[in-house]
Each structure stands twice: as structure tokens, then as C-alpha cells.
C-alpha positions, -999 to 999 in steps of 0.1 A, spaced: -153 292 -619 -155 264 -594 -117 262 -594 -114 299 -586 -138 296 -557 -119 266 -544 -86 284 -547 -99 315 -528 -114 293 -501 -81 275 -496 -61 307 -497 -83 322 -470 -79 292 -448 -41 292 -450 -38 329 -444 -60 327 -413 -38 300 -397 -9 309 -375 18 289 -358 13 284 -321 47 266 -316 65 296 -302 37 308 -278 40 302 -241 11 293 -220 8 309 -186 14 276 -168 47 271 -187 60 305 -176 58 294 -139 74 260 -142 110 258 -130 134 236 -149 156 213 -129 182 187 -138 180 169 -105 158 137 -102 125 143 -84 120 120 -55 88 119 -36 90 130 1 88 101 25 68 102 56 88 93 87 79 59 102 71 63 138 71 34 163 37 29 177 32 43 212 29 7 225 37 -25 207 3 -42 209 18 -73 192 42 -83 220 35 -117 234 21 -150 222 -8 -153 198 -27 -184 185 -35 -185 148 -73 -191 145 -77 -189 107 -65 -174 75 -89 -157 52 -81 -156 15 -103 -130 -1 -112 -122 -37 -105 -150 -61 -104 -179 -36 -127 -163 -10 -119 -191 15 -112 -196 52 -85 -220 63 -93 -230 99 -63 -235 122 -83 -233 155 -78 -270 163 -41 -268 157 -16 -252 181 1 -227 157 15 -198 176 31 -164 167 54 -152 195 62 -115 190 93 -107 210 106 -74 221 139 -80 203 122 -74 169 116 -110 159 85 -132 157 87 -169 161 61 -190 141 57 -224 156 44 -243 126 38 -240 88 7 -223 76 -5 -206 43 15 -175 49 46 -184 70 67 -215 74 80 -225 108 108 -201 118 119 -168 131 112 -135 112 121 -99 117 91 -77 124 82 -41 133 50 -25 147 47 11 136 23 39 131 24 51 95 4 58 63 -8 26 47 4 37 13 39 44 26 40 79 13 24 111 26 -7 118 7 -31 130 35 -39 94 45 -47 88 81 -20 69 100 -25 32 106 -10 6 129 12 -16 106 28 -49 116 56 -56 91 68 -92 90 97 -99 67 87 -71 44 50 -77 43 30 -48 57 0 -61 75 -27 -37 86 -33 -42 124 -70 -43 134 -86 -52 167 -120 -68 164 -150 -68 187 -149 -106 189 -115 -106 206 -95 -116 175 -68 -94 160 -66 -92 122 -33 -88 104 -46 -79 70 -30 -79 35 -64 -79 18 -59 -42 10 -34 -54 -16 -53 -86 -25 -34 -107 0 -44 -130 28 -55 -120 64 -43 -137 96 -68 -139 125 -50 -143 158 -61 -145 195 -39 -136 224 -28 -164 247 
């Protein structure tokens, strides 16, 4: 008798099951199929209205956030960054971020993430591929920040 009840229960369970493999959900009906690769749209990079970096700047200190959380003071040294209008910056002496030399740079107004995703536009100083967030501070220093990607921040004062 127990076997008969078990068999009836199993039979009822199998009969009530249906295959959903061939059904289409409403979302699938509206999806278009394409064979072309999908590339995200890119936001045009605009030159900033005025290149606020032009001229000579003294390196005051470099802040290393997060794991090191330290300040390297350069205020007693004469390390300068000269941002020229030909698109190059000249670094006068070695420091934690740059060696002495000349590097290409741009000063632009763009989204910090580099792609349009409703972010506000920010002033970006790109030096040799590193995208520093430009920030003017109330103490007269200018901060070029990589801390948004766990990098170091340059603190400069105009000369």
C-alpha cells in the first residue's frame, strides 16, 4: 500500500511538471541580436577653457595615502614643474613620482572615469598617461591627485 501511494505521488509530480525551455520571456522578445562587437561610447575630451597649469610651479610635498599615509616634504628643495604651452612639462629634479626630464602633458575638461556615465566634468592634468585630478585649494596650493585610484598626490605652489 505504501508503494502504491508513493508511485501515485511521483506520477502526480511528474505529470504536473512542464518544460520551460521553449518559452520566451517578454524581455527576450525585445532584445536585438547583433554580430558586431559592442563598444562603449566615448565622451569627447575637451580642452579646458584656460590652461591653468601654464607656468612654473614649486613642488611643496607629495602625499601618499592609504597604505603608507605619509607626506614627503620637498618644501626646502627647489624642485619645479614648468608647464609649457607646447604640451610638455619640465621636471627639474627627481621626486617620488617623476624623474628629472621632460614629459608630454594635457590639461582637459572631461569625466574622471573617462567614459560618459553622468559624471560631472573635472579638470584633468594628464602627465605621461597618468590622469591627475586638478584641484585648487584655499591655502594657495594646487593639488594634482591620483588618490582617486590609490595613487599619490602632488602639492604645488605657483612661482
